[in-house]
PDB file of N, CA, C, O and CB in Angstrom:
ATOM      1  N   MET A   1      11.472  20.163  -3.774  1.00  0.00           N
ATOM      2  CA  MET A   1      10.414  19.598  -2.965  1.00  0.00           C
ATOM      3  C   MET A   1       9.882  18.329  -3.648  1.00  0.00           C
ATOM      4  O   MET A   1       9.607  18.334  -4.847  1.00  0.00           O
ATOM      5  CB  MET A   1       9.277  20.635  -2.743  1.00  0.00           C
ATOM      6  N   THR A   2       9.743  17.270  -2.893  1.00  0.00           N
ATOM      7  CA  THR A   2       9.244  16.004  -3.424  1.00  0.00           C
ATOM      8  C   THR A   2       7.730  16.038  -3.552  1.00  0.00           C
ATOM      9  O   THR A   2       7.022  16.436  -2.626  1.00  0.00           O
ATOM     10  CB  THR A   2       9.675  14.835  -2.528  1.00  0.00           C
ATOM     11  N   THR A   3       7.249  15.617  -4.703  1.00  0.00           N
ATOM     12  CA  THR A   3       5.819  15.447  -4.927  1.00  0.00           C
ATOM     13  C   THR A   3       5.531  13.951  -4.900  1.00  0.00           C
ATOM     14  O   THR A   3       6.273  13.161  -5.484  1.00  0.00           O
ATOM     15  CB  THR A   3       5.361  16.099  -6.287  1.00  0.00           C
ATOM     16  N   TRP A   4       4.448  13.561  -4.218  1.00  0.00           N
ATOM     17  CA  TRP A   4       4.139  12.147  -4.014  1.00  0.00           C
ATOM     18  C   TRP A   4       2.911  11.731  -4.799  1.00  0.00           C
ATOM     19  O   TRP A   4       2.016  12.534  -5.064  1.00  0.00           O
ATOM     20  CB  TRP A   4       3.932  11.855  -2.537  1.00  0.00           C
ATOM     21  N   GLU A   5       2.888  10.457  -5.164  1.00  0.00           N
ATOM     22  CA  GLU A   5       1.656   9.836  -5.634  1.00  0.00           C
ATOM     23  C   GLU A   5       1.301   8.756  -4.616  1.00  0.00           C
ATOM     24  O   GLU A   5       2.174   8.229  -3.927  1.00  0.00           O
ATOM     25  CB  GLU A   5       1.812   9.239  -7.097  1.00  0.00           C
ATOM     26  N   TYR A   6       0.015   8.433  -4.529  1.00  0.00           N
ATOM     27  CA  TYR A   6      -0.465   7.539  -3.480  1.00  0.00           C
ATOM     28  C   TYR A   6      -1.219   6.354  -4.066  1.00  0.00           C
ATOM     29  O   TYR A   6      -1.814   6.438  -5.141  1.00  0.00           O
ATOM     30  CB  TYR A   6      -1.359   8.298  -2.507  1.00  0.00           C
ATOM     31  N   LEU A   7      -1.176   5.255  -3.334  1.00  0.00           N
ATOM     32  CA  LEU A   7      -1.886   4.033  -3.705  1.00  0.00           C
ATOM     33  C   LEU A   7      -2.628   3.538  -2.469  1.00  0.00           C
ATOM     34  O   LEU A   7      -2.046   3.425  -1.390  1.00  0.00           O
ATOM     35  CB  LEU A   7      -0.902   2.936  -4.260  1.00  0.00           C
ATOM     36  N   ILE A   8      -3.899   3.245  -2.632  1.00  0.00           N
ATOM     37  CA  ILE A   8      -4.705   2.646  -1.565  1.00  0.00           C
ATOM     38  C   ILE A   8      -5.153   1.294  -2.096  1.00  0.00           C
ATOM     39  O   ILE A   8      -5.832   1.218  -3.120  1.00  0.00           O
ATOM     40  CB  ILE A   8      -5.948   3.564  -1.150  1.00  0.00           C
ATOM     41  N   THR A   9      -4.772   0.224  -1.400  1.00  0.00           N
ATOM     42  CA  THR A   9      -5.051  -1.115  -1.910  1.00  0.00           C
ATOM     43  C   THR A   9      -5.482  -2.059  -0.794  1.00  0.00           C
ATOM     44  O   THR A   9      -4.922  -2.007   0.301  1.00  0.00           O
ATOM     45  CB  THR A   9      -3.826  -1.675  -2.621  1.00  0.00           C
ATOM     46  N   PRO A  10      -6.466  -2.921  -1.049  1.00  0.00           N
ATOM     47  CA  PRO A  10      -6.850  -3.920  -0.052  1.00  0.00           C
ATOM     48  C   PRO A  10      -5.741  -4.958   0.099  1.00  0.00           C
ATOM     49  O   PRO A  10      -5.025  -5.252  -0.858  1.00  0.00           O
ATOM     50  CB  PRO A  10      -8.183  -4.605  -0.445  1.00  0.00           C
ATOM     51  N   LEU A  11      -5.603  -5.508   1.297  1.00  0.00           N
ATOM     52  CA  LEU A  11      -4.630  -6.569   1.552  1.00  0.00           C
ATOM     53  C   LEU A  11      -5.382  -7.876   1.774  1.00  0.00           C
ATOM     54  O   LEU A  11      -6.178  -7.977   2.708  1.00  0.00           O
ATOM     55  CB  LEU A  11      -3.727  -6.227   2.783  1.00  0.00           C
ATOM     56  N   PRO A  12      -5.142  -8.871   0.934  1.00  0.00           N
ATOM     57  CA  PRO A  12      -5.803 -10.165   1.118  1.00  0.00           C
ATOM     58  C   PRO A  12      -5.396 -10.797   2.448  1.00  0.00           C
ATOM     59  O   PRO A  12      -4.246 -10.679   2.872  1.00  0.00           O
ATOM     60  CB  PRO A  12      -5.465 -11.114  -0.047  1.00  0.00           C
ATOM     61  N   LEU A  13      -6.323 -11.452   3.086  1.00  0.00           N
ATOM     62  CA  LEU A  13      -6.098 -12.055   4.399  1.00  0.00           C
ATOM     63  C   LEU A  13      -4.950 -13.057   4.388  1.00  0.00           C
ATOM     64  O   LEU A  13      -4.159 -13.098   5.330  1.00  0.00           O
ATOM     65  CB  LEU A  13      -7.361 -12.735   4.878  1.00  0.00           C
ATOM     66  N   HIS A  14      -4.849 -13.862   3.339  1.00  0.00           N
ATOM     67  CA  HIS A  14      -3.876 -14.957   3.328  1.00  0.00           C
ATOM     68  C   HIS A  14      -2.549 -14.614   2.666  1.00  0.00           C
ATOM     69  O   HIS A  14      -1.583 -15.362   2.814  1.00  0.00           O
ATOM     70  CB  HIS A  14      -4.464 -16.131   2.638  1.00  0.00           C
ATOM     71  N   THR A  15      -2.476 -13.488   1.932  1.00  0.00           N
ATOM     72  CA  THR A  15      -1.234 -13.176   1.204  1.00  0.00           C
ATOM     73  C   THR A  15      -0.824 -11.707   1.310  1.00  0.00           C
ATOM     74  O   THR A  15      -0.439 -11.118   0.300  1.00  0.00           O
ATOM     75  CB  THR A  15      -1.392 -13.543  -0.255  1.00  0.00           C
ATOM     76  N   PRO A  16      -0.893 -11.099   2.489  1.00  0.00           N
ATOM     77  CA  PRO A  16      -0.544  -9.673   2.560  1.00  0.00           C
ATOM     78  C   PRO A  16       0.918  -9.401   2.216  1.00  0.00           C
ATOM     79  O   PRO A  16       1.222  -8.381   1.597  1.00  0.00           O
ATOM     80  CB  PRO A  16      -0.838  -9.140   3.945  1.00  0.00           C
ATOM     81  N   LYS A  17       1.829 -10.296   2.606  1.00  0.00           N
ATOM     82  CA  LYS A  17       3.249 -10.064   2.342  1.00  0.00           C
ATOM     83  C   LYS A  17       3.537 -10.023   0.848  1.00  0.00           C
ATOM     84  O   LYS A  17       4.316  -9.186   0.391  1.00  0.00           O
ATOM     85  CB  LYS A  17       4.096 -11.147   3.004  1.00  0.00           C
ATOM     86  N   GLN A  18       2.923 -10.909   0.088  1.00  0.00           N
ATOM     87  CA  GLN A  18       3.155 -10.931  -1.355  1.00  0.00           C
ATOM     88  C   GLN A  18       2.698  -9.626  -2.007  1.00  0.00           C
ATOM     89  O   GLN A  18       3.373  -9.105  -2.895  1.00  0.00           O
ATOM     90  CB  GLN A  18       2.427 -12.122  -1.993  1.00  0.00           C
ATOM     91  N   VAL A  19       1.559  -9.100  -1.570  1.00  0.00           N
ATOM     92  CA  VAL A  19       1.048  -7.844  -2.124  1.00  0.00           C
ATOM     93  C   VAL A  19       1.996  -6.699  -1.768  1.00  0.00           C
ATOM     94  O   VAL A  19       2.327  -5.879  -2.624  1.00  0.00           O
ATOM     95  CB  VAL A  19      -0.385  -7.549  -1.597  1.00  0.00           C
ATOM     96  N   LEU A  20       2.433  -6.641  -0.507  1.00  0.00           N
ATOM     97  CA  LEU A  20       3.347  -5.575  -0.093  1.00  0.00           C
ATOM     98  C   LEU A  20       4.685  -5.690  -0.813  1.00  0.00           C
ATOM     99  O   LEU A  20       5.247  -4.679  -1.233  1.00  0.00           O
ATOM    100  CB  LEU A  20       3.563  -5.614   1.425  1.00  0.00           C
ATOM    101  N   ASP A  21       5.204  -6.910  -0.961  1.00  0.00           N
ATOM    102  CA  ASP A  21       6.466  -7.113  -1.687  1.00  0.00           C
ATOM    103  C   ASP A  21       6.342  -6.674  -3.145  1.00  0.00           C
ATOM    104  O   ASP A  21       7.250  -6.045  -3.687  1.00  0.00           O
ATOM    105  CB  ASP A  21       6.893  -8.590  -1.618  1.00  0.00           C
ATOM    106  N   MET A  22       5.220  -7.006  -3.776  1.00  0.00           N
ATOM    107  CA  MET A  22       5.014  -6.642  -5.179  1.00  0.00           C
ATOM    108  C   MET A  22       5.035  -5.122  -5.352  1.00  0.00           C
ATOM    109  O   MET A  22       5.726  -4.596  -6.224  1.00  0.00           O
ATOM    110  CB  MET A  22       3.680  -7.218  -5.696  1.00  0.00           C
ATOM    111  N   HIS A  23       4.265  -4.421  -4.503  1.00  0.00           N
ATOM    112  CA  HIS A  23       4.222  -2.965  -4.614  1.00  0.00           C
ATOM    113  C   HIS A  23       5.557  -2.342  -4.203  1.00  0.00           C
ATOM    114  O   HIS A  23       5.973  -1.338  -4.781  1.00  0.00           O
ATOM    115  CB  HIS A  23       3.086  -2.399  -3.749  1.00  0.00           C
ATOM    116  N   GLY A  24       6.224  -2.922  -3.222  1.00  0.00           N
ATOM    117  CA  GLY A  24       7.539  -2.427  -2.817  1.00  0.00           C
ATOM    118  C   GLY A  24       8.547  -2.518  -3.949  1.00  0.00           C
ATOM    119  O   GLY A  24       9.376  -1.622  -4.109  1.00  0.00           O
ATOM    120  N   SER A  25       8.489  -3.579  -4.732  1.00  0.00           N
ATOM    121  CA  SER A  25       9.413  -3.720  -5.861  1.00  0.00           C
ATOM    122  C   SER A  25       9.121  -2.703  -6.964  1.00  0.00           C
ATOM    123  O   SER A  25       9.961  -2.469  -7.833  1.00  0.00           O
ATOM    124  CB  SER A  25       9.336  -5.137  -6.429  1.00  0.00           C
ATOM    125  N   GLU A  26       7.929  -2.098  -6.931  1.00  0.00           N
ATOM    126  CA  GLU A  26       7.558  -1.053  -7.890  1.00  0.00           C
ATOM    127  C   GLU A  26       7.828   0.347  -7.332  1.00  0.00           C
ATOM    128  O   GLU A  26       7.451   1.349  -7.940  1.00  0.00           O
ATOM    129  CB  GLU A  26       6.079  -1.185  -8.269  1.00  0.00           C
ATOM    130  N   GLY A  27       8.489   0.404  -6.163  1.00  0.00           N
ATOM    131  CA  GLY A  27       8.865   1.697  -5.597  1.00  0.00           C
ATOM    132  C   GLY A  27       7.898   2.274  -4.581  1.00  0.00           C
ATOM    133  O   GLY A  27       8.102   3.389  -4.100  1.00  0.00           O
ATOM    134  N   TRP A  28       6.835   1.526  -4.242  1.00  0.00           N
ATOM    135  CA  TRP A  28       5.863   2.020  -3.270  1.00  0.00           C
ATOM    136  C   TRP A  28       6.378   1.792  -1.852  1.00  0.00           C
ATOM    137  O   TRP A  28       6.955   0.747  -1.552  1.00  0.00           O
ATOM    138  CB  TRP A  28       4.495   1.328  -3.466  1.00  0.00           C
ATOM    139  N   GLU A  29       6.165   2.772  -0.992  1.00  0.00           N
ATOM    140  CA  GLU A  29       6.548   2.698   0.422  1.00  0.00           C
ATOM    141  C   GLU A  29       5.278   2.650   1.266  1.00  0.00           C
ATOM    142  O   GLU A  29       4.376   3.470   1.091  1.00  0.00           O
ATOM    143  CB  GLU A  29       7.449   3.918   0.834  1.00  0.00           C
ATOM    144  N   LEU A  30       5.214   1.688   2.180  1.00  0.00           N
ATOM    145  CA  LEU A  30       4.046   1.551   3.051  1.00  0.00           C
ATOM    146  C   LEU A  30       3.999   2.705   4.044  1.00  0.00           C
ATOM    147  O   LEU A  30       4.985   2.999   4.720  1.00  0.00           O
ATOM    148  CB  LEU A  30       4.074   0.197   3.799  1.00  0.00           C
ATOM    149  N   VAL A  31       2.840   3.354   4.122  1.00  0.00           N
ATOM    150  CA  VAL A  31       2.631   4.448   5.067  1.00  0.00           C
ATOM    151  C   VAL A  31       1.830   3.956   6.265  1.00  0.00           C
ATOM    152  O   VAL A  31       2.158   4.263   7.411  1.00  0.00           O
ATOM    153  CB  VAL A  31       1.910   5.632   4.385  1.00  0.00           C
ATOM    154  N   SER A  32       0.768   3.184   5.990  1.00  0.00           N
ATOM    155  CA  SER A  32      -0.117   2.750   7.068  1.00  0.00           C
ATOM    156  C   SER A  32      -0.975   1.576   6.596  1.00  0.00           C
ATOM    157  O   SER A  32      -1.249   1.424   5.406  1.00  0.00           O
ATOM    158  CB  SER A  32      -1.013   3.919   7.546  1.00  0.00           C
ATOM    159  N   ILE A  33      -1.387   0.758   7.553  1.00  0.00           N
ATOM    160  CA  ILE A  33      -2.389  -0.281   7.307  1.00  0.00           C
ATOM    161  C   ILE A  33      -3.527  -0.028   8.285  1.00  0.00           C
ATOM    162  O   ILE A  33      -3.306   0.090   9.491  1.00  0.00           O
ATOM    163  CB  ILE A  33      -1.788  -1.743   7.475  1.00  0.00           C
ATOM    164  N   VAL A  34      -4.742   0.055   7.759  1.00  0.00           N
ATOM    165  CA  VAL A  34      -5.914   0.311   8.593  1.00  0.00           C
ATOM    166  C   VAL A  34      -6.987  -0.722   8.277  1.00  0.00           C
ATOM    167  O   VAL A  34      -6.917  -1.418   7.264  1.00  0.00           O
ATOM    168  CB  VAL A  34      -6.455   1.752   8.371  1.00  0.00           C
ATOM    169  N   THR A  35      -7.974  -0.813   9.151  1.00  0.00           N
ATOM    170  CA  THR A  35      -9.126  -1.669   8.907  1.00  0.00           C
ATOM    171  C   THR A  35     -10.102  -0.914   8.020  1.00  0.00           C
ATOM    172  O   THR A  35     -10.516   0.200   8.342  1.00  0.00           O
ATOM    173  CB  THR A  35      -9.802  -2.106  10.241  1.00  0.00           C
ATOM    174  N   GLY A  36     -10.467  -1.528   6.903  1.00  0.00           N
ATOM    175  CA  GLY A  36     -11.390  -0.903   5.964  1.00  0.00           C
ATOM    176  C   GLY A  36     -12.820  -0.933   6.465  1.00  0.00           C
ATOM    177  O   GLY A  36     -13.103  -1.539   7.499  1.00  0.00           O
ATOM    178  N   PRO A  37     -13.729  -0.284   5.744  1.00  0.00           N
ATOM    179  CA  PRO A  37     -15.127  -0.196   6.169  1.00  0.00           C
ATOM    180  C   PRO A  37     -15.834  -1.546   6.232  1.00  0.00           C
ATOM    181  O   PRO A  37     -16.819  -1.701   6.954  1.00  0.00           O
ATOM    182  CB  PRO A  37     -15.877   0.709   5.240  1.00  0.00           C
ATOM    183  N   GLU A  38     -15.333  -2.522   5.478  1.00  0.00           N
ATOM    184  CA  GLU A  38     -15.960  -3.846   5.479  1.00  0.00           C
ATOM    185  C   GLU A  38     -15.181  -4.841   6.332  1.00  0.00           C
ATOM    186  O   GLU A  38     -15.469  -6.037   6.302  1.00  0.00           O
ATOM    187  CB  GLU A  38     -16.082  -4.373   4.055  1.00  0.00           C
ATOM    188  N   GLY A  39     -14.193  -4.358   7.095  1.00  0.00           N
ATOM    189  CA  GLY A  39     -13.472  -5.208   8.032  1.00  0.00           C
ATOM    190  C   GLY A  39     -12.128  -5.722   7.574  1.00  0.00           C
ATOM    191  O   GLY A  39     -11.343  -6.180   8.404  1.00  0.00           O
ATOM    192  N   GLY A  40     -11.828  -5.666   6.285  1.00  0.00           N
ATOM    193  CA  GLY A  40     -10.529  -6.127   5.796  1.00  0.00           C
ATOM    194  C   GLY A  40      -9.449  -5.073   5.994  1.00  0.00           C
ATOM    195  O   GLY A  40      -9.739  -3.928   6.342  1.00  0.00           O
ATOM    196  N   SER A  41      -8.210  -5.469   5.769  1.00  0.00           N
ATOM    197  CA  SER A  41      -7.091  -4.534   5.892  1.00  0.00           C
ATOM    198  C   SER A  41      -6.884  -3.784   4.579  1.00  0.00           C
ATOM    199  O   SER A  41      -7.040  -4.337   3.491  1.00  0.00           O
ATOM    200  CB  SER A  41      -5.798  -5.278   6.296  1.00  0.00           C
ATOM    201  N   VAL A  42      -6.528  -2.506   4.718  1.00  0.00           N
ATOM    202  CA  VAL A  42      -6.258  -1.645   3.573  1.00  0.00           C
ATOM    203  C   VAL A  42      -4.897  -0.998   3.789  1.00  0.00           C
ATOM    204  O   VAL A  42      -4.619  -0.458   4.860  1.00  0.00           O
ATOM    205  CB  VAL A  42      -7.381  -0.565   3.386  1.00  0.00           C
ATOM    206  N   ALA A  43      -4.044  -1.056   2.754  1.00  0.00           N
ATOM    207  CA  ALA A  43      -2.714  -0.456   2.832  1.00  0.00           C
ATOM    208  C   ALA A  43      -2.717   0.891   2.121  1.00  0.00           C
ATOM    209  O   ALA A  43      -3.257   1.027   1.023  1.00  0.00           O
ATOM    210  CB  ALA A  43      -1.646  -1.396   2.215  1.00  0.00           C
ATOM    211  N   TYR A  44      -2.108   1.882   2.759  1.00  0.00           N
ATOM    212  CA  TYR A  44      -1.879   3.191   2.161  1.00  0.00           C
ATOM    213  C   TYR A  44      -0.393   3.274   1.854  1.00  0.00           C
ATOM    214  O   TYR A  44       0.443   3.080   2.737  1.00  0.00           O
ATOM    215  CB  TYR A  44      -2.346   4.367   3.110  1.00  0.00           C
ATOM    216  N   MET A  45      -0.064   3.563   0.594  1.00  0.00           N
ATOM    217  CA  MET A  45       1.323   3.568   0.161  1.00  0.00           C
ATOM    218  C   MET A  45       1.611   4.857  -0.603  1.00  0.00           C
ATOM    219  O   MET A  45       0.698   5.516  -1.102  1.00  0.00           O
ATOM    220  CB  MET A  45       1.633   2.329  -0.714  1.00  0.00           C
ATOM    221  N   LYS A  46       2.911   5.210  -0.687  1.00  0.00           N
ATOM    222  CA  LYS A  46       3.305   6.402  -1.431  1.00  0.00           C
ATOM    223  C   LYS A  46       4.624   6.128  -2.140  1.00  0.00           C
ATOM    224  O   LYS A  46       5.379   5.231  -1.765  1.00  0.00           O
ATOM    225  CB  LYS A  46       3.427   7.637  -0.491  1.00  0.00           C
ATOM    226  N   ARG A  47       4.887   6.936  -3.191  1.00  0.00           N
ATOM    227  CA  ARG A  47       6.189   6.929  -3.855  1.00  0.00           C
ATOM    228  C   ARG A  47       6.378   8.289  -4.518  1.00  0.00           C
ATOM    229  O   ARG A  47       5.404   8.968  -4.842  1.00  0.00           O
ATOM    230  CB  ARG A  47       6.297   5.759  -4.908  1.00  0.00           C
ATOM    231  N   PRO A  48       7.626   8.683  -4.715  1.00  0.00           N
ATOM    232  CA  PRO A  48       7.863   9.969  -5.383  1.00  0.00           C
ATOM    233  C   PRO A  48       7.275   9.952  -6.794  1.00  0.00           C
ATOM    234  O   PRO A  48       7.392   8.969  -7.525  1.00  0.00           O
ATOM    235  CB  PRO A  48       9.380  10.285  -5.437  1.00  0.00           C
ATOM    236  N   LYS A  49       6.643  11.062  -7.151  1.00  0.00           N
ATOM    237  CA  LYS A  49       6.069  11.188  -8.486  1.00  0.00           C
ATOM    238  C   LYS A  49       7.192  11.378  -9.491  1.00  0.00           C
ATOM    239  O   LYS A  49       8.167  12.076  -9.213  1.00  0.00           O
ATOM    240  CB  LYS A  49       5.061  12.367  -8.555  1.00  0.00           C
ATOM    241  N   GLN A  50       7.062  10.767 -10.644  1.00  0.00           N
ATOM    242  CA  GLN A  50       8.124  10.858 -11.660  1.00  0.00           C
ATOM    243  C   GLN A  50       7.742  11.782 -12.781  1.00  0.00           C
ATOM    244  O   GLN A  50       8.520  11.971 -13.716  1.00  0.00           O
ATOM    245  CB  GLN A  50       8.445   9.490 -12.222  1.00  0.00           C
TER     246      GLN A  50
END
């Protein structure tokens, strides 16, 4: 059974792709993007725990 670890990170308005690419290169998989409580975008990511 796979055990996951999670990352919740804000996405900057002007550079969301760079942030997603950076975390993707570290093994993080995007699960969802939602609007945060202050109006900005927040990414929820996961990767298998090592």
